[in-house]
Backbone as CSV, one residue per row, in Angstrom:
resi,resn,N_x,N_y,N_z,CA_x,CA_y,CA_z,C_x,C_y,C_z
1,MET,1.644,-21.389,3.307,0.627,-21.274,4.317,-0.693,-21.002,3.609
2,SER,-1.538,-21.990,3.556,-2.783,-21.916,2.812,-3.975,-22.033,3.745
3,GLN,-4.015,-21.205,4.733,-5.102,-21.203,5.688,-6.272,-20.404,5.128
4,ALA,-7.478,-20.875,5.377,-8.665,-20.144,4.941,-8.804,-18.866,5.755
5,PRO,-9.370,-17.823,5.155,-9.598,-16.589,5.908,-10.438,-16.854,7.153
6,LEU,-10.180,-16.101,8.204,-10.890,-16.305,9.468,-12.311,-15.772,9.455
7,ILE,-12.571,-14.796,8.599,-13.938,-14.296,8.455,-14.246,-14.127,6.975
8,GLN,-15.522,-14.273,6.667,-15.989,-14.112,5.296,-16.690,-12.754,5.182
9,PRO,-16.355,-12.007,4.152,-16.989,-10.695,4.006,-18.429,-10.826,3.514
10,VAL,-19.348,-10.430,4.358,-20.760,-10.408,4.000,-21.222,-8.964,4.120
11,THR,-21.583,-8.401,3.007,-22.006,-7.005,2.974,-23.372,-6.871,3.624
12,PRO,-23.541,-5.883,4.505,-24.875,-5.651,5.074,-25.887,-5.404,3.948
13,ALA,-27.056,-5.985,4.076,-28.078,-5.912,3.019,-28.378,-4.475,2.590
14,THR,-28.334,-3.553,3.526,-28.654,-2.158,3.202,-27.550,-1.475,2.401
15,ASP,-26.376,-2.103,2.293,-25.235,-1.478,1.625,-24.757,-2.223,0.382
16,VAL,-25.512,-3.227,-0.063,-25.076,-4.042,-1.200,-24.867,-3.185,-2.444
17,GLU,-25.776,-2.277,-2.737,-25.648,-1.445,-3.938,-24.396,-0.567,-3.853
18,THR,-24.160,0.029,-2.705,-22.973,0.872,-2.518,-21.704,0.067,-2.742
19,VAL,-21.624,-1.106,-2.135,-20.434,-1.953,-2.269,-20.274,-2.414,-3.714
20,ASN,-21.352,-2.828,-4.344,-21.271,-3.257,-5.742,-20.786,-2.126,-6.652
21,ASN,-21.237,-0.900,-6.392,-20.777,0.248,-7.188,-19.280,0.480,-6.999
22,ILE,-18.814,0.377,-5.769,-17.384,0.544,-5.494,-16.594,-0.557,-6.184
23,PHE,-17.062,-1.789,-6.068,-16.339,-2.909,-6.679,-16.329,-2.805,-8.206
24,THR,-17.405,-2.308,-8.798,-17.434,-2.107,-10.250,-16.380,-1.080,-10.655
25,MET,-16.275,0.001,-9.902,-15.273,1.034,-10.174,-13.853,0.458,-10.034
26,VAL,-13.630,-0.318,-8.987,-12.308,-0.923,-8.759,-11.968,-1.890,-9.889
27,GLU,-12.935,-2.702,-10.281,-12.700,-3.674,-11.351,-12.399,-2.979,-12.682
28,GLU,-13.081,-1.865,-12.941,-12.792,-1.103,-14.165,-11.372,-0.548,-14.142
29,LYS,-10.900,-0.139,-12.970,-9.564,0.460,-12.840,-8.458,-0.598,-12.854
30,PHE,-8.653,-1.722,-12.137,-7.593,-2.709,-11.951,-7.834,-4.036,-12.660
31,GLY,-9.044,-4.243,-13.146,-9.347,-5.493,-13.838,-9.855,-6.595,-12.926
32,PHE,-9.840,-6.358,-11.623,-10.327,-7.330,-10.642,-10.523,-6.601,-9.318
33,VAL,-11.157,-7.278,-8.379,-11.325,-6.725,-7.036,-10.402,-7.496,-6.102
34,PRO,-9.389,-6.832,-5.561,-8.487,-7.524,-4.633,-9.224,-8.041,-3.401
35,ASP,-8.806,-9.210,-2.947,-9.448,-9.805,-1.774,-9.353,-8.911,-0.540
36,GLY,-8.311,-8.116,-0.448,-8.212,-7.170,0.664,-9.369,-6.196,0.683
37,LEU,-9.810,-5.767,-0.495,-10.981,-4.888,-0.569,-12.264,-5.657,-0.287
38,LYS,-12.313,-6.897,-0.733,-13.507,-7.702,-0.446,-13.714,-7.819,1.059
39,LEU,-12.621,-7.967,1.800,-12.716,-8.038,3.262,-13.373,-6.778,3.812
40,TYR,-13.027,-5.628,3.259,-13.571,-4.356,3.739,-15.060,-4.204,3.461
41,SER,-15.635,-5.068,2.629,-17.072,-4.957,2.366,-17.904,-5.282,3.607
42,LEU,-17.275,-5.837,4.624,-17.959,-6.043,5.912,-18.407,-4.711,6.509
43,SER,-17.647,-3.669,6.219,-17.938,-2.338,6.751,-17.875,-1.331,5.609
44,PRO,-19.000,-1.127,4.915,-18.999,-0.228,3.764,-18.423,1.168,4.030
45,PRO,-18.652,1.792,5.200,-18.007,3.096,5.422,-16.473,2.995,5.420
46,LEU,-15.936,1.930,6.003,-14.480,1.748,5.971,-14.001,1.442,4.550
47,LEU,-14.791,0.689,3.791,-14.452,0.413,2.396,-14.388,1.720,1.607
48,GLN,-15.391,2.578,1.768,-15.399,3.861,1.060,-14.174,4.694,1.435
49,ASN,-13.861,4.731,2.715,-12.703,5.483,3.178,-11.416,4.913,2.582
50,PHE,-11.293,3.594,2.606,-10.093,2.936,2.100,-9.923,3.184,0.601
51,VAL,-10.988,3.037,-0.157,-10.931,3.268,-1.602,-10.627,4.747,-1.887
52,GLY,-11.149,5.633,-1.071,-10.820,7.054,-1.221,-9.332,7.304,-1.026
53,ASN,-8.735,6.642,-0.038,-7.290,6.768,0.189,-6.504,6.216,-0.991
54,ILE,-6.921,5.073,-1.502,-6.247,4.493,-2.662,-6.318,5.469,-3.834
55,GLY,-7.496,6.022,-4.069,-7.674,6.974,-5.156,-6.775,8.185,-5.004
56,TYR,-6.665,8.684,-3.782,-5.795,9.840,-3.550,-4.355,9.514,-3.906
57,PHE,-3.871,8.360,-3.477,-2.469,8.024,-3.730,-2.216,7.598,-5.176
58,HIS,-3.273,7.367,-5.930,-3.104,7.079,-7.354,-3.241,8.340,-8.203
59,GLU,-4.047,9.300,-7.750,-4.332,10.438,-8.617,-4.262,11.803,-7.942
60,GLY,-4.270,11.863,-6.618,-4.343,13.155,-5.937,-3.032,13.652,-5.361
61,THR,-2.138,12.752,-5.058,-0.871,13.151,-4.468,0.103,13.611,-5.550
62,GLY,1.074,14.392,-5.143,2.119,14.801,-6.065,3.274,13.813,-6.114
63,LEU,3.179,12.743,-5.340,4.253,11.750,-5.305,4.219,10.881,-6.550
64,PRO,5.391,10.552,-7.100,5.433,9.686,-8.284,4.897,8.282,-7.977
65,PRO,4.163,7.681,-8.912,3.597,6.347,-8.682,4.643,5.287,-8.315
66,LEU,5.816,5.346,-8.911,6.839,4.360,-8.565,7.258,4.508,-7.111
67,LEU,7.366,5.732,-6.636,7.733,5.955,-5.233,6.655,5.422,-4.299
68,THR,5.383,5.730,-4.558,4.329,5.249,-3.653,4.248,3.721,-3.684
69,THR,4.476,3.135,-4.845,4.460,1.665,-4.935,5.629,1.070,-4.164
70,MET,6.806,1.675,-4.274,7.963,1.166,-3.519,7.754,1.330,-2.021
71,ILE,7.115,2.426,-1.608,6.804,2.580,-0.184,5.927,1.423,0.269
72,ARG,4.842,1.183,-0.458,3.930,0.087,-0.074,4.646,-1.256,-0.106
73,TYR,5.445,-1.473,-1.133,6.144,-2.746,-1.312,7.110,-3.020,-0.159
74,LEU,7.912,-2.035,0.190,8.908,-2.259,1.239,8.288,-2.271,2.629
75,VAL,7.244,-1.487,2.846,6.517,-1.560,4.122,5.884,-2.944,4.259
76,SER,5.289,-3.439,3.188,4.657,-4.762,3.211,5.682,-5.863,3.438
77,SER,6.841,-5.705,2.856,7.907,-6.683,3.049,8.324,-6.728,4.511
78,ALA,8.527,-5.554,5.112,8.925,-5.497,6.523,7.836,-6.054,7.431
79,ALA,6.575,-5.901,7.028,5.450,-6.410,7.821,5.119,-7.861,7.480
80,ASN,5.851,-8.426,6.525,5.656,-9.819,6.120,4.223,-10.100,5.658
81,CYS,3.698,-9.183,4.837,2.347,-9.345,4.296,2.449,-9.836,2.856
82,SER,2.363,-11.137,2.676,2.558,-11.718,1.354,1.522,-11.223,0.340
83,PHE,0.288,-10.988,0.755,-0.735,-10.465,-0.161,-0.258,-9.145,-0.776
84,CYS,0.190,-8.215,0.081,0.592,-6.887,-0.408,1.929,-6.927,-1.139
85,ILE,2.816,-7.821,-0.737,4.072,-7.977,-1.474,3.756,-8.403,-2.904
86,ASP,2.926,-9.432,-3.046,2.556,-9.928,-4.373,1.852,-8.854,-5.204
87,MET,0.910,-8.150,-4.589,0.140,-7.129,-5.310,1.065,-6.019,-5.789
88,ASN,1.945,-5.558,-4.930,2.827,-4.463,-5.324,3.902,-4.924,-6.300
89,GLU,4.319,-6.181,-6.238,5.218,-6.693,-7.272,4.530,-6.668,-8.631
90,ALA,3.247,-6.993,-8.658,2.501,-6.943,-9.926,2.454,-5.508,-10.452
91,PHE,2.229,-4.537,-9.559,2.226,-3.134,-9.985,3.604,-2.719,-10.492
92,LEU,4.666,-3.124,-9.785,6.022,-2.788,-10.214,6.322,-3.390,-11.585
93,ASP,5.903,-4.629,-11.765,6.105,-5.295,-13.052,5.385,-4.528,-14.164
94,GLN,4.150,-4.090,-13.910,3.392,-3.311,-14.885,4.083,-1.991,-15.215
95,MET,4.846,-1.463,-14.261,5.580,-0.213,-14.471,6.898,-0.444,-15.209
96,GLY,7.207,-1.713,-15.483,8.432,-2.029,-16.204,9.656,-2.201,-15.316
97,ILE,9.442,-2.354,-14.018,10.551,-2.529,-13.078,10.936,-4.004,-13.035
98,ASP,12.217,-4.262,-13.150,12.735,-5.624,-13.032,12.494,-6.110,-11.597
99,LEU,11.818,-7.244,-11.453,11.464,-7.716,-10.119,12.674,-8.146,-9.298
100,ASP,13.727,-8.610,-9.941,14.942,-8.931,-9.185,15.514,-7.669,-8.550
101,THR,15.453,-6.566,-9.271,15.917,-5.285,-8.732,15.038,-4.859,-7.564
102,ALA,13.728,-4.944,-7.744,12.805,-4.574,-6.669,13.034,-5.457,-5.445
103,ARG,13.179,-6.751,-5.667,13.384,-7.675,-4.546,14.698,-7.417,-3.828
104,ALA,15.700,-6.975,-4.554,16.989,-6.649,-3.926,16.819,-5.512,-2.924
105,ALA,15.886,-4.608,-3.187,15.636,-3.484,-2.280,15.049,-3.951,-0.953
106,ARG,14.454,-5.133,-0.928,13.925,-5.672,0.322,15.057,-6.017,1.286
107,VAL,16.228,-6.285,0.752,17.400,-6.613,1.570,18.261,-5.366,1.784
108,ASP,18.365,-4.539,0.748,19.200,-3.339,0.778,18.423,-2.210,0.121
109,ILE,17.867,-1.339,0.923,17.015,-0.257,0.417,17.707,0.565,-0.663
110,ASP,19.030,0.661,-0.600,19.754,1.445,-1.592,19.684,0.834,-2.990
111,GLN,19.160,-0.366,-3.108,18.981,-1.007,-4.410,17.645,-0.645,-5.062
112,ALA,16.821,0.108,-4.352,15.514,0.508,-4.905,15.724,1.297,-6.194
113,PRO,14.905,1.024,-7.215,15.067,1.685,-8.514,14.475,3.096,-8.532
114,LEU,15.041,3.943,-7.672,14.547,5.307,-7.519,15.696,6.304,-7.639
115,SER,15.342,7.541,-7.943,16.337,8.616,-7.983,16.783,8.947,-6.558
116,GLU,17.863,9.704,-6.462,18.356,10.134,-5.143,17.274,10.929,-4.406
117,LYS,16.568,11.783,-5.143,15.490,12.570,-4.545,14.412,11.648,-3.966
118,GLU,13.970,10.677,-4.759,12.925,9.757,-4.303,13.412,8.898,-3.134
119,MET,14.683,8.516,-3.165,15.246,7.702,-2.070,15.174,8.445,-0.745
120,SER,15.379,9.762,-0.776,15.321,10.519,0.477,13.946,10.398,1.121
121,LEU,12.899,10.411,0.320,11.547,10.309,0.863,11.180,8.867,1.189
122,LEU,11.647,7.921,0.388,11.414,6.509,0.690,11.998,6.162,2.056
123,LYS,13.213,6.562,2.298,13.864,6.246,3.574,13.136,6.895,4.749
124,LEU,12.684,8.131,4.569,11.916,8.791,5.621,10.627,8.025,5.898
125,ALA,9.912,7.643,4.843,8.633,6.939,5.013,8.828,5.610,5.735
126,LEU,9.852,4.858,5.344,10.097,3.572,6.002,10.496,3.760,7.458
127,LYS,11.328,4.744,7.702,11.753,5.034,9.081,10.550,5.442,9.929
128,SER,9.595,6.135,9.319,8.427,6.624,10.064,7.579,5.488,10.622
129,VAL,7.564,4.334,9.961,6.779,3.210,10.486,7.626,2.240,11.303
130,ASP,8.930,2.235,11.070,9.797,1.319,11.799,10.343,1.921,13.084
131,ASP,10.566,3.228,13.085,11.167,3.887,14.238,10.761,5.361,14.237
132,PRO,9.472,5.649,14.482,8.996,7.023,14.356,9.719,8.019,15.262
133,GLU,10.192,7.552,16.404,10.887,8.465,17.313,12.202,8.969,16.722
134,SER,12.735,8.262,15.725,14.003,8.682,15.127,13.828,9.783,14.083
135,ILE,12.587,10.133,13.771,12.352,11.226,12.828,12.593,12.537,13.572
136,THR,13.582,13.263,13.092,13.962,14.532,13.701,13.824,15.645,12.669
137,GLU,14.025,16.858,13.112,14.019,17.998,12.196,15.058,17.799,11.095
138,ASP,16.195,17.197,11.422,17.230,16.957,10.411,16.739,15.997,9.328
139,VAL,15.999,14.977,9.707,15.462,14.018,8.733,14.474,14.726,7.807
140,ILE,13.599,15.530,8.388,12.626,16.286,7.599,13.359,17.271,6.678
141,GLN,14.361,17.959,7.231,15.117,18.933,6.440,15.855,18.258,5.289
142,HIS,16.338,17.047,5.509,17.017,16.307,4.439,16.060,16.075,3.263
143,ALA,14.820,15.687,3.564,13.830,15.497,2.493,13.517,16.831,1.814
144,ARG,13.378,17.869,2.605,13.123,19.198,2.018,14.264,19.616,1.095
145,SER,15.495,19.300,1.500,16.651,19.716,0.696,16.685,19.021,-0.661
146,HIS,15.919,17.926,-0.795,15.807,17.230,-2.083,14.591,17.703,-2.881
147,GLY,13.948,18.757,-2.378,12.848,19.347,-3.136,11.456,18.880,-2.726
148,TRP,11.351,18.119,-1.653,10.034,17.652,-1.216,9.374,18.712,-0.343
149,SER,8.091,18.920,-0.570,7.307,19.851,0.254,6.867,19.137,1.530
150,ASP,6.387,19.912,2.480,5.874,19.302,3.710,4.684,18.391,3.404
151,ARG,3.877,18.769,2.428,2.756,17.895,2.045,3.271,16.573,1.483
152,ASP,4.314,16.617,0.652,4.896,15.384,0.124,5.396,14.494,1.260
153,ILE,6.072,15.101,2.212,6.613,14.360,3.358,5.465,13.739,4.149
154,PHE,4.425,14.526,4.377,3.246,14.019,5.083,2.601,12.876,4.304
155,ASP,2.404,13.077,2.992,1.776,12.050,2.155,2.560,10.737,2.207
156,ALA,3.879,10.811,2.089,4.695,9.588,2.108,4.585,8.879,3.450
157,THR,4.566,9.660,4.517,4.446,9.076,5.856,3.083,8.425,6.045
158,VAL,2.035,9.084,5.600,0.683,8.527,5.713,0.552,7.272,4.839
159,GLN,1.131,7.299,3.630,1.086,6.120,2.761,1.721,4.926,3.470
160,ALA,2.862,5.137,4.092,3.551,4.055,4.803,2.724,3.563,5.989
161,ALA,2.193,4.481,6.779,1.426,4.100,7.969,0.124,3.387,7.598
162,ASN,-0.594,3.925,6.597,-1.834,3.278,6.163,-1.556,1.878,5.634
163,ASN,-0.472,1.748,4.885,-0.148,0.436,4.331,0.201,-0.553,5.447
164,ARG,0.944,-0.111,6.440,1.291,-0.992,7.557,0.022,-1.469,8.261
165,ALA,-0.918,-0.565,8.480,-2.176,-0.956,9.111,-2.907,-1.993,8.258
166,PHE,-2.979,-1.755,6.955,-3.632,-2.693,6.037,-2.939,-4.055,6.084
167,ASN,-1.616,-4.051,6.126,-0.852,-5.303,6.220,-1.303,-6.109,7.426
168,TYR,-1.437,-5.451,8.556,-1.790,-6.161,9.784,-3.245,-6.638,9.779
169,VAL,-4.119,-5.864,9.158,-5.512,-6.317,9.032,-5.557,-7.599,8.200
170,LEU,-4.877,-7.602,7.058,-4.884,-8.794,6.200,-4.249,-9.987,6.906
171,ARG,-3.142,-9.778,7.570,-2.485,-10.885,8.269,-3.363,-11.405,9.407
172,THR,-4.041,-10.520,10.113,-4.906,-10.935,11.219,-5.985,-11.901,10.742
173,PHE,-6.595,-11.576,9.590,-7.696,-12.396,9.095,-7.260,-13.442,8.074
174,LYS,-5.931,-13.630,7.945,-5.328,-14.702,7.128,-5.634,-14.560,5.642
175,ILE,-5.544,-13.320,5.158,-5.665,-13.061,3.715,-4.225,-12.999,3.197
176,HIS,-3.694,-14.148,2.803,-2.286,-14.232,2.428,-2.046,-14.068,0.932
177,HIS,-3.031,-14.414,0.122,-2.854,-14.328,-1.336,-4.190,-14.026,-1.985
178,GLN,-4.127,-13.390,-3.158,-5.331,-13.184,-3.944,-5.934,-14.546,-4.231
179,GLY,-7.240,-14.661,-4.151,-7.912,-15.933,-4.340,-8.425,-16.512,-3.031
180,ALA,-8.131,-15.843,-1.925,-8.598,-16.335,-0.624,-10.113,-16.422,-0.568
181,TYR,-10.780,-15.526,-1.307,-12.234,-15.524,-1.334,-12.788,-16.041,-2.657
182,ALA,-12.031,-16.890,-3.311,-12.498,-17.476,-4.582,-13.750,-18.303,-4.329
183,SER,-14.667,-18.154,-5.238,-15.938,-18.894,-5.092,-15.793,-20.335,-5.485
């Protein structure tokens, strides 16, 4: 499916410097600016907020990077967001994870390359976006019994929910793969 994006990101003239500074920081960190972020340049305050969230989940949370990446990867898979599936596969590959193993987790979550402790939080996070009403005190207590704090549980749930929202924004505007905004 090679449809052109439905809208083109045009930064408001008064915010070009702010957006350029953010994109320079992102490019220094990742080596490129993902098209999903380029879309957010339409609304610089939302871009700043989004980049702040990304920064928190890369450096501020106590959750292991492999766990947060698997949360994003499996949430994106369930939401059928090819852009985010591809992006998170690239991150997993950079972490040294065999992609066949990661892809197997898309069919059977128990195949995820995580410890038992991490699996308890991964399952909670995925359940929180797929069936939030099924989260009970027992589910929360199960994560706690594996050593997760309430903040960790909250962080994993927010990571899953934020990623699901991002998936739907990208799908709505037909950002299916990096390069959608290639010049």
